[in-house]
C-alpha positions, 0 to 999 in steps of 0.5 A: 463524481464529475470533474466540476464537482471534484474541482468544487470540492477541492476549492472548498476544502483547499485540498486535492486528495489522491482519490480526487486526482485519480477520479479526474484522471479516470474521467479524462482517460475514459472520455472521448471528449471533454465539455467546455465546462470540464475544461474550464473546471480543470483550468480553474483547478490548475490555477488554484494549484499554482497559486496555492489556493488548493494543495495537492495531498501527496499519496503517502505522507506517512508510513505504518512502521508496523508493516515493515516489522511484520513483513520482516518477520513474515519473510523470515518465517515463510522462507524457513517453512518453504525451504524445509517443506513443500508448502507454499504460503501467500506472504501477503495473506500472512502479513495482512492477517498479522497486521489486522491483529496488531496496533499501527505505528505511524510516523511522518518523518524518518526520526519518527519511524526510527523511534517507532521501530525502537519502541516496537523492539521493546514493547511488541516484538513478541506480539509481532512474532506470535501474530505472524506465527498464528497467521502462518498457521491459519494460512497453512490450514485454510482450504482453497475456498476461492481459487478465483480470488484475485490479489489487489496487485494488478501485475502478475507476480511469481508465486515464489517468496522472492516474487512476493517479497519484491512486490511487497517491497515495491509497495511499502519499502522506502525508496525501494528500487527493484533490480532489473532482471536480464532476459 
């Protein structure tokens, strides 16, 4: 989509979504030179953002509390297995498998997230444990079909559980700041 079309859509909707913002950034990064029309569209967008005519939607206005609950359970189970066997499990695969079989628990505030956590403890903690257990079982039993597959995360991360946990926390944990490792 062109910058002009994106700006036109943002002005029509009153919102600039993260996807629209990313596409404008991609176009600007890859173009050797922008046209006058593109500069005029960007200027119009900046004016609309400054006046409030267009609102930039934050990247994430909500969280799925189920993600942190599943990660907590998966981290504990995977660590147990890896400490007592020579198996190496993919924490991301385990969490994704379980999450795809569990109901989401979205919240937009810390109070809402606390409510969802308490609700989950009472209503779905056994289901979370069962789905993580099933995910681990599937992960351990699966053959290495596609060794060339690449994870969504672009940066290389250690294959150990700690590296995977750190990576997932950076993506999902509220206000996570990774510890800087000394060389």
